[in-house]
N, C-alpha and C positions, 0 to 999 in steps of 0.2 A: 595115272599115266605119270611117269616120269618127265618133266617140262623143266629146259633151259631156257631162263629166261633173262635177255641179253640185254644193258641197261636197265637192271634194276632198281640203280638206287636214284633214277631218276622221276620224274610225276607220274610219269605212265606207265614206267614200269614199275613202280612201288605198289598203285593201284592195282596194276593187273596181277601183281604177285599175290598182293593182299587176297586177293579176291579169287584166284586159283589153289590159293592154300588154303583158304577157307572149307574150298570146294573139296577139300583132301589129297589133293593131286600133290606130290611130294617136286617141291621146288628146287633147281640149281639156278641160282644169282652168278651173274658174270657182270662185270663192271672194269673199266680203265683204273680204276682208283677205289673200285670197295668191293666185298660180294664173296662168294665163293669162294670163284677162280678169279684173277686179275688179266684181262685177254684188252687190248686192244684192236677191234674187228677189223681198222683200215692197216692193220700191219697183217700181209702172209704169212709170216716167220710165227706169228702167235697163233694163228689159229690153229695149225698143225697141232702143235701145242697144247690147244683147248679141247680136242677132239681126245685125242690121246688120255687126259686128266677126265672128262667126261663121261666117255665111251660110251652107249647105247641112251638114245631118247624117245619117245613119242612122239614130244612137240617141242617146235623151239619158237621162243617169244621174241621179235627183235623191237625193243622200241629205244634204239641208240641210232645217233646220226645227227652230228650239230652243222648247222649251215649259218653261212653271214648273212647278216644286214645289211645293206647298207645301198646307195642311189649307184642310178647304174653309172655313172659317169664317173664314179668312184673305185667300181666291182674290178679289179684287176686280174690277170689270169691266176695269180695263186688262189681268188678266191673262189672261182669255181673250177677248179682243181681241190680245193680244201675242200667244197661241198660234194663234189661228183666221190670223193677219197671213203669221206667219211659215212655218207647219207647212202650212195648208191655204192660204189666199190666194196665196201663194207659189207655191206647187207649180202650181195651176190656173193662176195665167196663167203659169207657165213654158209647161202646155200649150198653153195656149189660144192665145197669141202666137208656140207654137212649130210649132203643125199644120205653115205653107205654108215653114216650114223644113226639116222632116224628110222623109224619102224617104214614097214613097208606099209602101210598106211596112215603112216604117221603126218604131221603135217609142218609150217612154217606159214607165221606168219610176219610180215613186216612192216614200217612206219614210212607211212609217206606226209602229205598234211593238203591243207582247204587252198595253198598257193599254186598247187598241181591244176584247179578247174577254178578259178577265181584268184586272178591277179592281185597285189598290193601294192603300192610304192614301194620301193627300196626292199622287193622279195623276190628279183630276177633267176641268183642264185638257188632259192627254194624252191622257189617256180622248175626252176630247168629238174634240180634232184630228184622233186616229187615225182614227176612227170618221166623221169627216167626210172621210177622202181615200181611204178605201176605200171609202166608198158613192160617191163620184165617180169611183172608177176603174173600178166597176161599171156604170155612169152610162154615161161616155163607151166607153167600151168598143164600145158595140151604134153609136154614131154616128161614129167616126172611120175603121171598117175604111176599104180594108185596111190601113191603119195601127192596132198596136198598145198598149196600156199594161196595165199590170201594176202592183202596188205590193210590196216585200218587207217583210216586219214581223217583225222581228225580237224577242226577248229578249233580258234586257239582256243586254249582249258580256261575257265571260269577261277581256277585257284592262280592263273597266271595275269589278268588282268591288268594287277596294277604295273606288271611289268611291262607286257607288254603290247596289253589292250591299246595304247595310240598307234600302232601299227596294222592294226585292223580295226577300224572304224565303220560303225556299222553291220558290222559281224555279227552273227547270234554264238554266242560263246560256247562250249560244251561242257560238262564238269567229268572231272575225274572218272568217274562212278560207273558213266555211260561208256568212255574209251575202255573204261577196263570189262564191260561187259560185249566190246566189241571183240577184244579178242578173246573172250568167253567165246562168242558167236564162231571163232574159227577157229579154234582151237577144240571145240568139244563138237559141233555140229557137220557135215557134210561138204560146205560148198566151197568149191576152189576155183583160183581164178578171177576170184571177183575184189574190188576193193570197197571193205564194206564203211560206212560214213556212219560214225555217232552223232544221236541226236537224242 
């Protein structure tokens, strides 16, 4: 399959890209600052250029979307707007603009996160964004068939515990290898409208 991986230079994107490449797929990498094609998916004008360069694909994998972490009283409108634009609007627009370019039985796999189902301190913006993406995935699956769409919703990465572990006290971390396999399950499997939790 020809698979476009957005956010391919990040931890989850890199692990997924490497796994799918080892499995014989042709990978096109996309990132804001690196990759085969440079594109910020939160910028609509860049998305139209992206698809004209990539062309037809069998699957789209998104591991992109930054969100701010801060105490609730310090999160302002710009923080929520940034979380929505980067993680929600960007991924929704990736799907919306990509529908004509993805194979009839191809797939989209987006990224959310554990905060959608298990809140943390300083994680209100992340919870908002992750919950919105998961709701979109369930709704979109009803309408885009036979194309498929799922989300991967990991806990904190084992490999990121030194940087983010304090935000997730008592949470079971997940290895990046398991996150990559969750993306593989979505891309190579048959499920749709699901939130896949790597463990």
